[in-house]
Structure formats: structure tokens, C-alpha cells
N, C-alpha and C positions, 0 to 999 in steps of 0.2 A: 124768498119762498119757504116757508117752513119743509124741513125734511121729515118731520113726525109723521107727516100724514102719508107717506109712501108705502107704510106698512098695510094699507086697506085691502091691498091686492093679492089674493092667495097664489103661491107658486105650486101649490098642488094641481092644479087643472091646467097647468101648462102643457101643450102638445108634447107628450113624451110617447115614445113608443115602447109599449108593454113588453116586458121580459116574461115570457109565459113558462119560462124554466123556473123561476121562484117558485121552490117546493113543489115541483112537478113530479109527479110519481111515473108518468110517463117514460121521461129522460131517466129516473131514477131506479126504474124497476131492473132488475137483474136480468142480464143475457144469459141464457144458457138453461141446463136442464134446471128444473125445479124454480125457475125464476117466477113463473105465474103462479105458483103453488102458495105465495104469501097471502092466502084469500080463504075466507069462510067457504062454505061448500055451495054457497049461491055463486059463487065465481064474481061477485062484483064488490064485497066488503073487504076491506084490507084489514089485516091483523096489526094492531099496534103494539099489543103487550101481550105475555104468555104467563100465565101461571101453573105450576106444576106440583105434583104430589104423587106419592108412591105409597102403594098398598100391597102388602105382603099375602101372597097366596096361600102359602102355609101358617100352620099354627106356631110355628117356633119364633123365637126371639129375632126381631129384624135385625139386619145390619145396621152399621153406624151410617148417619146420611139418608136413610130410607125413612120418610115420614110415618109417623104411628098411624094406622087405621083403628084406633080406639075410638068409642063414641064420642068422648070430648072432644076430640079433634075432629071428628065429623060435623058435630053440631056446630062448631066454631068455624069451618069451613063453608058450612050451608048458611049460616047467618051472614058471613061476611060476602059471599057470593048474592045473596037475596039484597043486601044493601047497595051491592054495585048496580044490580038491576034498577032498584030505586033511584040510583044517582043517574040512571039514564044510559049506562052503557050496554053494548050488545055482549052477549056471551055465546060461545059455541064449544060444547065440552067434546074432546076425543080419548081415546084410549088406546094404548097398546100393550098387549099381552106378552109376557116374557115365561120362563119358566117357573120361575119362583114369585115374581112379583108382576104387579099391575101398574103401569104409568099412566096417569091421568093428566091432560092437557086442557087447559082452558083458555080460549082465545078471546081477546077481548078487543073492542073496538068502540072509539067515542063518537057519537054523531055530531053534525055540526054545530047544533044548538049547545052542547055540552062544552065542546071546544070552544066556541065564543065566549061561553060565561066564565070558565077557567081563564082562558087567556086575557079577559079584562080584568080578573081580579088579581091575576101574577103579573100585571103590567108588561106582557110579553109585547116585543117590538115588531110592528108591521112594515113594509117598505113603502114609502112615498114617491120616490124617483130615483132612477140609476144615477150612481156616480160615475162618470166619465174618466175620472183621473185615473190613470196607469198607476200601479204601484211598483216600487223597486226597492230591493234589499240594499244595504249600505255598501255592501261588497260589489253589487253590481254597479252602483254610480262611481264607485272608484275605479274600477276596471274599464268602465265607458271612459272616464275622463283621461285615463292614461292610454285609452287605445289598444286595449290587451284583449284578445279573444276571450271570451269567456266560456270555460270550457263546463261549468258548474250549472249553466243556464239550461233548460229543457222547456218544452213546450207540453204542456199538460192537457189533455181535453176536457171539453165541459167545465170550464174553470167558473166556480160560483160568482156572479157578479157582485159588486157593491151598490149599498142602497143608502140612502136618506131614508131613516126611519123614525119614527114616534111611537109612543104607547097606544097598543091597541084599543079601541073603542067601536062597539057594536052599532051604535048609533050614527057613527061616523065611515061605516064600511065603504061608502061608495066613494070615500077619498083615498083608499088603498089600492096599489097596482094588483091586478088580478084578483080582483076581489069578486067577480063573478064566477069564478070557478071554486066551488066549495070542496071539491076532491084536493085541489092542489095548493089552495091558499096557504096553509100551514104547512110548513116544512116537516120532515118525518122526525127530526130530532126534536121539533117544538111539540108534535103530537105526542113523542115518549114523555117529554116532562110533563105534560098535562096529563096523561094518563098515571104517571107516577105519583102526582100529587093526588089525584083521587083515590088513587089505592093508598097512600099513606094518611089520608084524612078518616078514611072510611072506618066507623067503628065497627066491632064484632061483639061487644059485650058491655060492661060496665064502664063508662068512661072515667068515672072518678077513680078507677083502680089500672088507668091507662090500657085499657084494652081496645087500642086504636091502631090503625095501620097494617100495612103488610110488612113491615120490618119486625114488628113484635110477632106476628104469624111465623114468619121465617126463622125467629131466634127460637121459638117454640116448638119448631119441627113441624106446624102444620102444613105449611107448604115447603117444598124442598127447593124450589126455585122460583123467581121473577124475572123477566129478563125481556127487553124488545129484542125483534129479530134482525139478523143479519139481511143483507140485499143479496140473496143468492150466493152462489159460490165464488170464492175469489179467484178461481182459475178461469183465465181467457179463453173462450174457444176458438178454434181457427176459422179463419174467414171472417171475422167480425171487425168491422172497423172500430177505429179508436171511439169516436162520438157515439157509438152505440153502447160503450162498456158502461157497467154501474160504478157508482162512487167506489165501492170496495175492490172493483176489480182495476179499476183507476189505481187507487192506492197500492194494489199489489204490485201492479206493473211498473207504476213510476216513482215508488217509494220503499216497500216492503224486500223487493227484491235486491240481492248482494251485488247485482251489477249496477244498482243506483246509488252506489256508496259515494261517489264524488258529486253527485247532484243535489241541487237545490230541494228542500222538502216542500212538498205542496201544501202549505199551512192551510190554505183556505178550503181545500178538500178535507184535510183531517178536522177542521174545527166543523166544517157540515156534516162529516160522517160522526164524529165521536163528541163533538160539543167543545166548548170553550177551555174549560178544565184541562182536558188531555192535550188540545193544540197549544195552549200556553207551556204547558211543560216541554213539548216538543221545538216549541219555538225558542225557549230557554236553552235548551240542550244545544240546538243548532247554532245559537248566537255564542254561547260560551264556546263550542268549539271552533267556530270562524276566529274568536278572538285569540284562541290558543296558538293559531298560526304563527303572529308575529313574537309571541313568546319562546315558542318552539325554536324558530328561527334564530332567535338572539341567544338563547342557551345552546344552540348547537355551535354556534360561532364562538362563543365562549369555550366551550368544551374543546373545539378544534385549536383554538388559541392555547390551551393548555397542553395538547400534543407538541405544539411549536415549542413550547417553553420546556417541555421535558428534553430537548435536544441542545438547548442554548441556554440553560439555567445554570450558572456558575456555582451557586451553593450545592447545587446536584451533582456536577463536576467534582468539586471537592471531596464531597462524601463518598461517592464512588471510587475515588482511587485514594481514600483514606487507608492508613495502616494503624489508626488508634484502636488498642484494645481497651475495651469496655469492661465494667465489673460484671459480676454474675446478675442477672434479673431477680434470682431467688435464693433461698438458703441452700437449694439442691442443684442449682443450674452452675454451669462453668461460664468462664469468659468468652466474651465474642466479640468479633471485628466489627467496627463501625461500618465498614463497607457492605456488611451482609444484609444490610436494610436498603441498598441501594433499590431495588425494583419496587419495595413498599415506598420510599419516598417519592420515587417519579410517578407512581400510580396516584400519590397524593396530589402531584401537580396537577393533574387532569381536571381535579375538581377545585383546587385550592390555588388560585393564581390571581393576577391583578385584575383580570377580568370579572372576579366575583364580586368586587365591590360595586361596579358599575352595573351588574346584572341584578344585584340586591336590590338596589334605588330603583331600576328600572321596574323591577317586578311589583314594588311597593306603589309606584305611580300606577303600573298597570292594572292592579286590583281595582283602586279607587276610581279610574278611568272607565274600566269595564262595567261596573255597576252603575254608574252616571249613564253611560249609553243605552246599557238595559233599560233603564226607567224611560228613557226616551222612545227606545223601541217598543217598551211595553205598552206605552200610551197610544201609540199609532195603532197596534193591533187591537186593544181593547175596544179603540172608538171605532175601528172598521169592523169589529166583532159586535158591536152593539153592546158593551158591558162596561164600559169605562164608568159611567155613573151607576153601575148595578149595585143596589145594597138591598140584601135580602131582607124579607120583611120578617114580622115576628117568628123566629125559629119555633119549630115544635119540639116539644121534649122527646129525648132518644126513647126508644123501645125499653132499653134496660133500665134506664131512668124511671119511667112510669112504672114497671113491674117490681121494682125494689123501694120507690119512695115510700116512707113510713106513714107521710100525712096529706093532705090536700090543702090548697089554698086557691083564692081567687086570682086569677091573672089580670093585672091592672090594664093590658093592653085589649085583650077580648073580651074581659070579663066571664069568661068560663072558669068552672072549676078543674083544677087539674094536679097531679101530683107535686108535691113540694119537699125538699130536703133542706133543713136548717143550715144557714150559712157556717155558724161557729163549730158545728159539726165537720162539716166539710174542710174549714179552716185546720181543724185539730188532723183530718185524714192527710191534708195535703203537706203539714209538717211530718207526720209520722212517715209518707213517702220519700218526703226530703231525707230523714233519717237513713232508710234503706238506702237511697243514694249513696250517702256518706258512707255507709259500712260497705257498698259495692266499691266505691274508689278505693277506701282502704285496702280492698281485697285485689284490685289491680295492682296497689303499690307493693302488696305484699309478693305477688307475684313477679314483679319487677326486682324484689331483692331477692328472690330465690332464683332467677335468669342470671343476676350478676354474681351470685355465689356458684352457679353453675358453670360460668365462665372460668372464674377462678381456679374451680376445682378442676375442670377441663384442661387447662393449661397447666398444672401441677402435674397432672396423670401423663399428659404427653412429654413434659420434659423428664420423667422417670422413664421413658422409653428408650432415651439412649440412642435415639437415631438421628444422625445428623439433619436429614432433609425434615423431618417432622417436626423436630425441636425447633428449627429457625421458624417454622410455619406455625406453633404451637398458639400463637396469640389470634392470628388470623383463623384459624381452624375453629379455635373457641369463639371466637365472635360471630363467624358465619354459622355455626350450627346454633348458637344462641339467637339469633335472628330468626331462624327458620321455628326454632321452638317457641319464641315469643310470637310470631305469626299464629302459629297454632292456637297458642292461650288466647290471644286476642279474638280469633273468630269464635272459638268456644264460648269466652264469656260474653261476646256480644250477642251470640244465640240465647245464651240463658238470660241476659237482661232485658232484652226485648221482650221475650215471655214474661219476664217479671213487671216490666213497665206496663204490659197490657191488664195483668191483675190488679196493679195498684192505682192504674187511671180509671179504670172501672169501679174500684172501690172507694174511689174519691168522689164519685155520684155527681159527675158534671151533667148541669140539664140539657145542654145543646150539643149537638154534634161538633160544631166549629170549637168550642170551648175544650170538648173532650180531645180533639185533633191537636189543638195547639200544647195541651199539657202533656200529652203523649209526647209530641215531637220535642219538647222541651226536655222531658226528662231523659228520652233516649240520646239527644246530641250532648248533655252535659255526660252522660255515662261515656259515649263512644268518644269524645273528645278527649278524656282522661284515657280512655283504653287505648287508641290509636297513637295518640301523641306524647304520653308519659316517657315514653323509652326514646325517642327522638330529643324531648326536652332534657333528661337525663344526660345524655351523651354530649348534647351542646353546651350546658351550662354548669353540671356537676360532675362528670367524670374525670379523675385525676385533680380535683381541687382538695381532697383531704386524705391524701397519701402519707403525710408525714415527711419525715428526711432520716437518712441513714442513721440507725442506731435508735429512732423513734419512730416508727412506722405505725401509722393507725391500723387497727383492725377492725372487722366485723364479723363477730361469732367466730373470732379465735382464725380468722383469716384475713392477711393482708388485704386492705382495699385496693380495688384494681385501679391500673394505670391506662392512659392511653398509649398505642403501641408507637414504635419509633416514627412512623411517617404522620403523626397527629392525630386527634379526635375527628378531624374533618372528616377525613376518609371512612372511618368508621360511621358516622352519621349518614355519608352517601350510601353505604352499604345498607346501612338499617333503613333507609328511606325506600331505596329500590326492592329490598325483599318484602316491606310490608306493602306498599303502595302497589308496586307491579305484582307480587303473589295474591294481595287481595283482589285485584281486576282480574286475574287469571282466574280464581276460584270462582269469583261471582260470575263471569261470563261464561265459565264452564258448567255452572249450575243453572244459569238461565238459558242455557242452549237444551241441555239434556232435561232439567227438570218439567219443563211442559211436555216435552215428548214422552216421558216416561208416564205422566198422569194422563196424557191425551191417548196413551195406549191402553192403560189401564181403565179410562171410561169407555174406550171403543169396545174393549173385552167384556165389560160390563153390557153394553148395549148388544153383543152378538147373542145374549142368552135369548133369543127370540124363538127358540123351539121350532127351527125350521121354517119361520115365515120369508116368504120371498119377496114381500114388496118393498119397493124402496123406500128407504127415510124420507119422512116428509120435512119441510124446514126446521118446523120447531123441534122435531126430534133430532136433527143434525146438530142443531145450536145446544141442545141440552146435555149432548155428549160433550162440548167445549168446557174448557177451564173456567172457573169464577174469576173475573176481574178482580184483584187484590187492591187496587188503587195504585196510588204513585208515591207512596212512601218510602218503600225501598228503593226507588229509582232517584228521588231527590237525596236520600240521604247518602246514597254512593256517591252522586256528584258534589255534595257539599263537602264531604270527607276529602275527596280527592282535591277540591279547591282548596282546602287546608294544606294539604301537601305540597302543591305547587306554588303556593304563596308563603307561608310561614317558615318553611325550611328551605326554600329554592337555592338560597346562597350554597348550601352544602351540595346540591346536587342539580346543576343547569340541564341536565337533560330530562328531568321531571315534566316539563311542559310536553316535551315531544312524546314520551310514554303516554301521556295524559291524552293527548292528541289521537293517537293510534287507537287507545283505548274507546275514544268517544265516537270514532268512527264506526267502530263494530258495536258499540252500545246503541247508536242509532237505529242500525239495522235490526238487532236483536230485539229490542222493544217494539220497532215497528212491525216487525212479523208476528211477535205475541199477539198484538192488538188487532191485527187484521185476520191472522190464521188460527189463533189457538185460543183466543180468549172468547168468551160470551161479549156481545154488544153491550157496553155499559150505557146507562142512563146519561144523557148529556147534563153537563152541571153549567152554570154560569157563574164566572168568578171574576173580579175586576184584575187581579194580579196573582203573584205564586205565594201569596200569604206571607206567614211567619218566616218561611224559607230566606226571604230577602233580608229580613232583620237579622238573622243568622249569619248570611254572607256579608252582611255590613260588619258585623263584630269581627268575623275572619279577616276582614281586610284591616281593620285597626290592627289587630293582632300582627299582622303581616308587616305593617308598616315598623311596629316597635321590634321585632325580631330581625327582618331584613336589615334595618339600619344598625341593630345592636351588634348582631353576630358578626360581620367584618370590620366594625367600627372600634372594637375593643372590649364589649361587653364580657367576652370570655376572659379576658385580663383583669376585668374589675373584680370578677368574683374568685381570683386567685390570692391566696395568702402567701407573702413572700415566707419562704424557709430561712430559718436564721443559719449563720454558717458553722460549722463546717460544712463543705459541700462535699457529697461524692462525687469521684473522678466520673461514674457514670451519669450524675445529674448534672455536671457542670456545665456542659454545653447546653442544656436547655436552660440552665438560670441565666447564663449570657444571652441565649437569644431571648430571654423575655425581657431583658434590658434594652433590647432594639426592636420594638414591637411592628415598626414600618417596615421590616425586612420582609415579612409574610403578612397577607390581608387576614388569615385566620389568627395569628400570634401562637400558634400551639406548638407542640414540641418536636421542632425541626431542628435537628442539630446542626451546627457549622464546625470549621477547625477552631478549637478553642484557641484563645490569645495566650492564656496563662500556660505555660508549661507544668503540667499536673504530674506529679509520681504517682505510678501505678500502683504503689504500696500504699497501705491505710493501716493505723494502728486499731486495735481491738476494740478502742471504746468509740471509735466514729470519728476520732479528731485527725484532723491531716497535719502531716508534717509542719513546720513552722517555715520551712523554705518554700512553702507554696503560696504564701502570702506575700504582697507587693512588698518590695523593699521600703517604702514609705509607709510610715503608720502601722498601727496594731491591727489585731484581729477585730477588737471593738470598733475601731475607727473604720475598717473596712465594711464591718455589718451597717454602721451608721450611714456609711455612704451610700450602700445598696439600698437600703431602706428607703432614703431621702429620694434616690433616684426613683425608686419603685412609686414611691408617693406622688412625684411629678408626672410619671406615665399614667396614676390612676386619674388626677385632674385633666390631663390633656385627652385622655380617652371619654371621659365623663363629659368633658365641653364638646367633643367631637360628635358624640351620640346624641346629644341634647339639642345641638345645633342642625343635624341632618333630620332628627324625628321633627324640627319645627317647620324645616323647610318642605319636608314631603308633606306635611299635614296641611301646610298653607296651600302647596300647589294643590292639594286634593280639593281645598275649599275654592280656589281660583277657577278649577276645572268645572267644580259644580255651579258656579256664576256663571261661566261661559256657555255652558252646555245646559240649555233650557229642558226641563223635563218632559214638556210638551212643544213639539215643533210648531212653528208659526202657521204652516199650511194646516196642520191638525185643529189648531185652534179657529181659524177661519171655517173648517167644515163644521166644528162643535156649533159655532154662532148660527151659519146658515141652517143648519139641522134642526137647532133649538127655534129658530124663525119660523121655519116650515112647519114643525110640529104644532107651534102655537096658533099658525094660521089654519092648519087643517082641523085642528081641535076646538077652534073659536065656534062658539055657539051661535053667532050671528051670521055666518058663513054659509053661502049656498053652494051647493055641491057644482054647480054650471058657472059658477063665476070665474071668467077669464081675464087675462090683460086686455086693455082696450087697445084699441088701433093706436090711439096718440102717443103711446111709449117711444121712448127713443134713447139710443145710445150715446152718451157724452163721456169720452176720457175713460171707458171701459167700466162706467159706472152707470146702472140702467135708472132713469128719470122717467117715473110713471106719473103721468099727468091725467087727472080725472076731470069731468066736467064740473064736478063740484068745487075742484080745487081753483080751475079757470074763472069759474063764476066768483068765487070768493076774492080772487085776486083782482079782479076787475072792480069789485064792489070797493075794496081798498083804495084803489087808485083814484075813483071818483070821489071818495071821501076826502082824499088827501088834496086833491085841487081844489074843492069846495072851502076846505081849512087848511090855509099855508102854515099853520103853527105845527101841525101833524108832521112826523119824520115820514120823507118820502125815499126812504133809501129800498125800499122793499121791491 
């Protein structure tokens, strides 16, 4: 029997218990004071959106942020509000008088017919059937298989159910769940999206000049704000059961509180309240934080291995008990004992030990595997949230673009006349912006050179102090203060360039918001990459490479080039990473904690200028005092830069993933508290992924493979130039150490007991006495022998680096092939949902069509047999018996 005939019976009309919680305002209405006040004065019409403007009651010049009450602005507002009424929206105006200003609120509501029209045009998805399959995170599955109690799990009340969905069609309304309740059919986030779409499309003047949409009015300060309302207070009243809490109260109680720091995030609730874009950010942040756990554990083990090595390392014991007198480190310095660097050398072993090689390769594979599994997790989430196949229709021009475009042209998609900016001029401006980026990069390098000179000068000043304890720590003091100064310079330049990037990106005149954001993110990341990573790259690959040799030292601006300390450059790199990464995280967290509170206090202080009015604030007034949500750019940028620190340079600091883990636990709660308690509710946005940030993460993971394989495998040695003989007695142990690169993973300046007995005396011309040379051969022969040995080590190191890089990249491709981007169960759901959507939207289907009683289950596959199919089969059988030449296999 042909299987193609099975698709004639729709699954939409299967007996399914309707879930009246879909978009229900009864369950989502806030519990507590003010919860019932999100209404018009009639007490029935819900408030979907709010427009605000302020007018000055005095004749003085208005404060910044207060909308002008000029006649031009008033005319634009009146025209815009009139067009909104013509579009079918319901409007109600409220006012609040203060001492020096009047705040006007316009409450908006979209009737059912308007919602249906725009929902069909925007292809919003409506529910067909409830999905009964439970969802589990990867960590839940792992802990369940290992039979380990899951302390991170929690039962969050009022969990939003999952649905099979399809694009909304008004003509097929009776096919959707809960379609009979017009007040609750569309979820609140969907109503916000539809209202914002109407506000963004409505013109208020000449369309050819771009006088369209609320965004343009906000930029011209015709309106002060436009926002959807929060669902009442986030504070949980006493005596209220958990199933009676609003979504905002659930998010505060089970997510934003500090007591929930070790719990899973309620991602479905976040998506239900803030939309897919915000929910995907927190999903990525939580996924990244979870994957930091194995990296942090492995890094801690490697660090503890360094503690054990400190007490057992033979070269460390020889150095600490050495009586070798070393030559002065500078022209004004005195001789010093090799054993004086014992503590520094042992401290270097904590970061520079045999486990570093393993850990660096582990982190290179970790970064690749993390991104592959995130793609898999992202596909699951986006399908569950109905945005996996979301592709935004023709984007509207940005308000700034429409206001500043010099000409107009006809849109080939819509056929409408709209502002236009020539591509050739935009390209010239982009190239000019690239030149500015290059100039800023050179500025970063200039500051880096200044900090190098600062460290050298500070070391000389400390040496002149003639205090033994301070002199022995001169290089360490100079290095630490230089790192702190570098952090200050980095944070300052970062603020300056972000402001400059805003100006450049606006000047480039990008038509759509997505292109604008992508170019802005790219500019900022390129600069921040150089800004934050230039100093670690210098210490890793260049410091101590160009110092020259005794009698012929290289100089920079008359000052001898700096060299690594006796413990090697790796410990200095670890110090630099800890200062920059941890210092930046501390500054950002303090700023994220204090800045919203200070801004909120200032907003509340402005709101208390009520002239003695005692009425409690209404919900739209309370939300107007909250801060404007500034988007997710700064949050993503902070995490991406952190990802670079813990992957590219992790070989120098195994504890970096542990510090990142602690920071991210704090970051999740800080961001959650801001969105739930301190920000106005943002308009929900649908996105299929995290955008250009994933491409940047992939770039960083490739750089991490090159760095983590090259750093311990000998790349530092490859960049070194062998110094010709004669050797300074102070330098001799390091050069001998250089000929044995496998004795230390980092192959840096870690002195051992010299095998050649070198005299402590040195001639004034820098030459060593003849008796220090080997008994066999001349000085030229020894130089040739050392250079040939060094060339051999070069070739071996290059071979090792290239081999390991290919192995890691090949392993990454194997992981990519083994881990499908879309799990099998999700593919099955996608196919089933596509089939159900096709059946629901089929023109010939009737709403009351159901499965006939003749259906049966065979082997888990539903075999649906219709009368027509049975009749057709009987006819075929009769024909086959009457004509033996026909095939009877049917």
C-alpha cells in the first residue's frame, strides 16, 4: 500500500487538552499592589505600550532628556498619535504634574483585529499542539547517568509549556489552541512586538524624508520614552503561593536573587518575559559558565602539581643552594648571588611546569568542543522557542539613516520611495574609519612602548636606592606597577574608542540596524583585541629577544632593552594576565553593581519633585523611573574578551578558567538583577542565534590552537636569535639552558648550575679569558658548534609545533563531524512540526476533520487507513486477478 496517502488526515484536530495558560493574562497578571492597575480607566482594556514626553512648566531652557514643548514637536506628536488612531489603536492620555515639569503618558492598546492583521503579516507563530516531551540540560543528563544528586536543579512554578507551532493565519484561526479567547490568545511579548511594529511603521510627516516611526521621534526628543510595562512589582508578597506569582516575581525569586547563584536558570521563563534575544544571551552565558567547570578543575590540578614540583624539583634545589656570584644587572648595580632568586624561580614553577603542555593542548581542544556543543544546544533552544527558521523580512531603514540620507530611491522589494546613500561614498567612509582604527592601534602600541620604558626607568631608580631588600625586588616591583598602569591605560583607551566607534559607525550611514550593529561590533572588537592582548603578546613572544649581548646591548631611546627576570618571562605573563583579566572583571562588576543604583537613585530623586502629591505612583510612572535597557553589547564584549584570555594565553596561567568561573557566577546574578529590577522592560526580539559574536568566538578558538600549541612547544625559542660568543658569565647559564629546551616547558631564562667553570673576571672589551673555552677547538669552532646545535633545535621545535597544530585542528574537525549541529530528536520535531503546519494551513482541510476509527498502531508507526484507500486496494486486487500479467505484490 502506498505510504504517500497517509498525510491526508490532519493531526491538528486530534483530541488534545487545551492549555489555557498560553498567553493567559489571568496567570500572568501581577500579584500584589498595583498589579491590577495595568489597565485603562475602564478597568478592562490592558495597556500594551506606553509613550512618554515631558514639558517644562517654566520658560527656562529645559534640562537634557526633557522633551521639548516647542510647537514643531507638538505638531509631530499630534500627527503621530492621530495616525495611530487611524491604524486602529486605542489611546488614553494621563498626566503627572511636578514642580517644574509635566510628564504626559499615552497608554496604547491594540484591538483583536489589529493584532490578527499584523500577526499574519509578521508570520508570528501560533500553537497547534502541546509537546509532552520533557527537556533536560546536558549537565542534568550527565548527573542522572552517574546517579549523582543534582543540587543545581529547582522546580520553578508556572513553567511555560512547549508547543508545535505554525505561522498564524486568520482564516485558520479555529485550528489553533485557545483560539476562542481573544484576550489571551496572543502572549504579552507578542503583543509588545506587534505594537512596536505599528509604532515603527507609522509616519508623522514626509515619508520621503524618513519621517517615519517612533525611533526617529525618540532620537529627535519628541518623545522621552517608549516601552512596554513590567508585570507589577518584582517583590513577592507574603502569604502568596508560588503558583500565583507573576512571571517577573518568579524570575526574581528563582533567578535574580543571590541565593539562587548555584541553580539552573529558568530559560523558558526568561524567554517568555524578555524575548528570545535576551534569553539566548543568558543561555549562552550559562552554557559557557558550565563548560568552565572542567577547565577550572583541570587548571587547578595543574597549579597544585606546581606546588608539589616546588618541593621536588632538582634544578630548583641546586639554584637555591648555589653560591655562584652573578655579574651586575646594570651599570650601577652590584654583584648578586644566584641563590637570591630562589623564591622567584619557585614561584615560576607554579605556572611553568610539565603539566602546562598537557593543559595547553587540553584548552585548545576544549575551545573547539565548546563551540561545537553550543551550536547543538542553540539549535535545540531556537527550535523550542520557534525562531530556528526565523529570517527577518525586509528591514526598515534606521531612523538616523532616514534623517541624514542625501537622496531617495525606490525599494526593489516594497516598491516604496525611501532614503538612499550611495555605496561608493559608504565604502570611502568605511576605509576612512579603518584608517582611524589603524591610528588607534598605533596609539596602543605607543602606550605599550611607554610602559616598557617606565618599567626600565623604575628599575634603575630602585637600584639607585641602595636598599638590599628593595634592590632584589626591583624588577618585580617595576613589573607589577607597570601591569597596574597598563590596566588603567587599557580601560581609558577602551572608553575613548567605544565612543569613537559609535561616531564612525553612524558616519558610515548603514541602512539597517543589523548592518550597523555588525560593523560597530567588528570595529570595537578589533581595537579591543589589540588593546587588551598587546601586552601579553609582547611578553610572550618578544620580551627578552632583542637585548643584544655584553659589550653590544641594544637600546631603545637610549635605554637598554628590558629582559625577562631570572624566573623567566612566563611568570611575568601570568602576572600580566591576572592583573588585566581579574582587574578588568573587578572594575566591571563594581561598575555594574553601583552604576544602576546611582542612576536609579537620581531618577527617583527627579521623580520626587511632585510638589507634595501623595498619590501612589501608577505602573507606567514606576517603570518610567527605571533605567533604559542599553542592550547586550557590553555583556557580550566582556565575555568574549574573557574567552580570549582563558584560551589564547591559558598556558601561562592555569588558574584563569577558575577566576573566569567565579566571575561568571557573579555576572549572571548581576545581569539578571538589572533586567528584572532596574531596567525598563525591553521589547522582545526574535533572533536565530547570537549573531556575529559566534564568528568572533570561532576566530578566537583558532588563535587559541596556534597559541596553546606554540607557547609550550618552542615558539618562544624560535623567535630567539643566538648571541655570538663571548658569553657574559651572568648570561652563560641561560645560554646553556637554551641548548636544552626540553628541561623546561617554557624554555625561558631559568638558570641551572653551569657545566663550564667560568671565571668571575671579565676583560673590559667584553671578551672572556681564553681559559674559559673548551680544551678542544678554538672560539670560532665553539661558536659554530653552538649555532649548529641551535639550528637543530629550531628545526625540531618547528616540526613539533606544526605537528601538534595539525593534530589539534584535525581533532577539532573530527569533533565537528561526530557532534551534529542539530540533535536527532530535534530534527524529528522539526519534521513533525512542518507536517502539522502543512496540514493546518492546507486550504482543502476542514476544521472538524479527525482521525477515523480505522487507524491502528503497528511497530510504533501510526497506520491510517481511510475508506477511499481500502476501496482503491480492493479495486487493484480485483484487476490483478482478472489480468494475471499485472504484478500482484501489492
